[in-house]
N, C-alpha and C positions, 0 to 999 in steps of 0.2 A: 256599518262602520262607526267607530267611536266619534262622538261629537265633542266631548270635553274629557280630556285625559289629565289625571292628576299624577305627578311623579314625586315620590318621596326621595329624600337624600340627593336632591338635585345639585347641592353645592359640593358634593364629592365627585371624584374624577369620573367614575363610570356613570353616575346619574346625570352629570352635565353632558357627557359625550352622547348619551342616549337622547337627551332633550334636543341636542343639535341635530342628531340623525333623524329623529322623528319630525322635526320642523322642516327638514329638507324634502320630505316626502310630499308635502302639501296636501295630505289626505285627512288631516285632523284639523277642524276649524279652530279649536282652542286647546292650548296646552298650559297647564298650571304646575309650576314647580315649587315644592315646599321644603324648607329646611330651617334649622335654628340660626344659621348665619348666611349672609348674602353669598352668592356664588362668586368664587375668585376668577372664574373664566366665563366667557360668553355661553349662554344656554339657548342660542338660536331664537326662535320666535316664542319661546315659553315665557309666561308671566311669572315673576317670582313673588311668593307670599311667605313672609316669615312666620313659621309655625313649628311647634314641637309635636311630633306624633305621639309622644307620651302624655299629651294633654288632651282632655275631651274637646278642646277647641277644634281639633281636626274634623270632628263630626259636623260642626257648624260650617266649616269651609266646604266640605263635600256637599252639604245641602244648599248653601247659599250660591255656590258656583255651578250647581246642577251637574255635578260630575257623574259620568256614566261608566268610566273606565279608570281603574286605579292600578298603577305600576309601582310596586314596592321595591325601590332600589336602596332603601335606607338601612340594610343589614350590613353592619360594619365588620370587616375582616380582621383588623389589627387593633389591639387595645391601645397602643401608643397614639394612634390617630384619634381615638375616642377620648383620651384623657385618663386611661387606666382600664383595667379589666372590669371593675365594678360598673363603671359608666358604660362600657361596651355592652355588657350583658343587659343593663337596664334599657338601653336604646334598642337592642336587638329583640329582646323578649317582651318587655313591658310595652315598648313602642308598637310592636306587631299586634299585641293583644288589643291595645287601644284603637289601632287602625282598623282591625277586623271588626271590632265592636261597632265602630262608626259605619263601616260598610254594611254590616248586618242590619242596622237600623234604617239605612237609606233604601228607598224604593226605586231610586234612579240607577244605582250601581248595577251594571249587568256583566262587567268583565273585571277580572283580577289577574294580574301577572306578578309573580314573585321571583325575585333573584335569590336563588339558593346556591348551594355548592356541592360538588362531588365529595366533599369532606364528610357528608352524612354517612357514606359507606365505610368510613374509617380506613384502616390499613393494617393488615396482619398477615401472617404466614398462611392462614387458612382461607384467604380470599380466593375467589374464582379468577380465572384469567381475565375475564371481562364482566363487569357488573351491568346487568340490565336494570331497568327502572323498577321492576317488581321484586328485585332481590333486596334482602335486608343485610345490614352490616354484620359480619362475623363477630366483630367486637366494636360496640358502639363507642364513638368518641365521648370521653367523660370530662373534657375540659375545652375551653376556648371556643373559637368560632364554629367548629364542627358541632359541638354540643348545643350551642345556641341555634344553629340551623336545624338540628333535629327537633328542637322544641318549636321553632317557627313552623316547620312543616306539619307538626302535629296540630298546631293551632289552625293552620290552613285546612287540614282535613276535617277538623271539627266545624269550621265555618262552612265547608262544602256540604256537610250533612244538614246544617241548619238552613242554608240558602242554596238548595239544589238548582235554583233558577239562574245562578251566577256562573258564567263560564270561567274556568280557572286554568291557568298554565303556570307551572312551576319549572323554572330553568335551573337544573343542576349543572353549574359551570365547572369545567376543569380549571386548574390553576391559570389565572389570567396573567399574561405577560405581554410586553411590547416596549417600544422605545420611550414612551412618556409616562406610563403608569409606574407607581412605586408600591411594591408589596413586600412581604417578608421573603418571598421567593426571589424577587429581583435583587433585594439587598444581599441575600445569601450568595448569589452568583456574581456579586460585585465585590465580595470580600477580597482583600489582597492575597490571602492564603485561605483556600477553601478546605475546611475539614470534612473528610468523607468517612462514613462508617466502614471500618475494616471488615472485609469478608461479605459485604452486602453491596448490591447495585440495583436499587429500585427502578422500576419502570415509571416514566413520567409522561403525562399528556398535558399539553398546553392549549390555551385558547387565546388568540390574539385580541388585544384590547378593542380593535376595530370590529372584530367579529362579535364581541359582546354586544355592542350597540346594534349591529345589524340583526343579530338573533332576537334581541328584545323588541326591535321594531317589528320583526316578522311575527313574534308572539302577540304583539299588541293588535296587529291588523288582521291576522289570520284567525280561523276558527280555533276555539279552545283545544288544547292538545294534552291536558293533564300534566303529568310529571315527565320531563324530557331531559336526558343527558345531552350536554353540549360540549363538544371538544373538537380540536383539529384532528385530521387524519394522522394515523401512525403514532408511534411512541419513540422516545429516546431514553436511554438509561441515564442515571445520575453521572456516571463516569463519562459518557459521551457528551452530555451537556457541559460538564466541566472542561473537557478537551476543546469544545467549541469556543469557550471563553478565552482560552489561551492563558489562563491564570495558573500559578502553581497551586498544588494541593498537598495535603498530608492526610494519610489514612490513620485513623485512631479508632480504638474500640468503641462500639456503639454507646456503651455506658459513659465513656469519656466525652462523647459529643454532647451529652446532656449537661455535663459540667461546663463545657465550653459555651454552651448556649446560655447558661445562667450568667456567666461572665459577660457575654455580649449584651444581655439584657440590662445588667447593672450599669454598663458603660454607655448604653444607648446606641451601640453599633448595630444591633440586630434584634428583632423582636420575633423570635421563632418559637412556636408553641410545641408542646410534646407531640401533638398529632402530626405536625409537619415533619418532626424528626422521624416519626414512624414511617411517614411517606418516603423519606430518603432511604430508609432501610428496606421496607417491604414493597414499595411502589403501589400502583393501582392502575387498572385498565377500565375504560368505559365503552360499552356498546352504544353506538350512536345511530343505530338503524331507525329508531323512532324519530330522531331529529330530522332525518331525511324524508322518511315516508309519511309521517303524520304531521310534523310541524312544517315540512317543506323547506328546510333551511340547509344550505351547503356552505360551510365556512370557506372563506377566501384563502386562509392560511392553513397550512399543515402544522402539526406540532413542531416539526423541525424548522419549518420556515418561520413560524412565530418566534421561536427561540433565536434563530439567526438574526432576525430583525431587531430583537432586543440587544443582542451582542453587538451588532453594528453601531448602535447608538450609545452603548455604554463606553465609558472611558477605558482605554486600553491600559493594561498594567504598566507598560513602559511610560505612557503619558502621566499616569498617576504618580509614578516614581519621580519623573522629571518635575511634576508640579510640586511634589513634596520637597525636593531638593531646592527648587526655585523659592518656595515659601521660606524654607530654612535660611537660604542665602539672604532673602529680604530682611528677615528678622535679625540676622547677624549684622547686616549693614546698618540697620536702624540702631542696633546696640552700639556699634562702633561710633556712629555719629553722635549718639547720646553721650558716650564716654568722652569723646573728643571735645564736644561742646562744653562739658563740665570742666575739662582740663583748661580749655582756652579761657573760659569765664573766670576760673579760679586764678589763672595767671594774670589776667587783666586787673583783677581786684588787688593782687599783690603789688 
């Protein structure tokens, strides 16, 4: 069993949730969370150490704290959360390289768990019905988080060749969703008017945010399992998911969805990458047999159940409309008071 677990990205939502879940097991004597900023939420019994995994300082922390297990949760999915695409790539790729270099030098590190994404499979019309872990993408993602994750996994494979004594588990997570987490996918299904690609209805699989923490705890405490797909049971199509939200939608040509996405990015409404647009068009399916039989993990939430839990917590379209009207009324009332005050003041001076 691990004695000292180091968690990267502990100040981000999933990293913090995992730290809390691991603390609750009472099976790890010491947990250390590192990030460049203090955690905005509680991290259970984990100790926080301010550190940047892009710096060689991470190696000193691993040695000084006698870390034997590293859980890499610091791969960032959305560029807006990272401060831009350039910063996102630097954290994901350069940060992983520095972290693995530190692990390679350490004689104490015996376990490595890496949060990855099913986005490494890409999404295209040539895809199989279900991807197993030994399958390669028919069309590799060439931008964004998916591309970063392909590079991260390549570095992990290189590390495995250099340190065959270290047990490794790589979790390829389906799109994470839930009532508290915010991602590009949750932002998309919260749009007041959802743009759907005309003539396409991609298959989606989701993983509940609570199941991410539970799966990562299992990967940390169980024997190494290699690369594992992690997703809730079943699939729903994009149109079915949209219907569950109860929101209006408009079907537009797939090419036009890219133009709409550019507009959303410029206005800060939505940060959707081209790879995620492809997912809406072509969909993707994951075979999770290895998750059950080798990792020994069974998600609590199905794909549909996870999405319904997200919908239940999301503001209803009617509520959003009422809030907008209320806000507009408040602004109008303030404007009336301001004008009235000016008139009264002006009359008094006369």
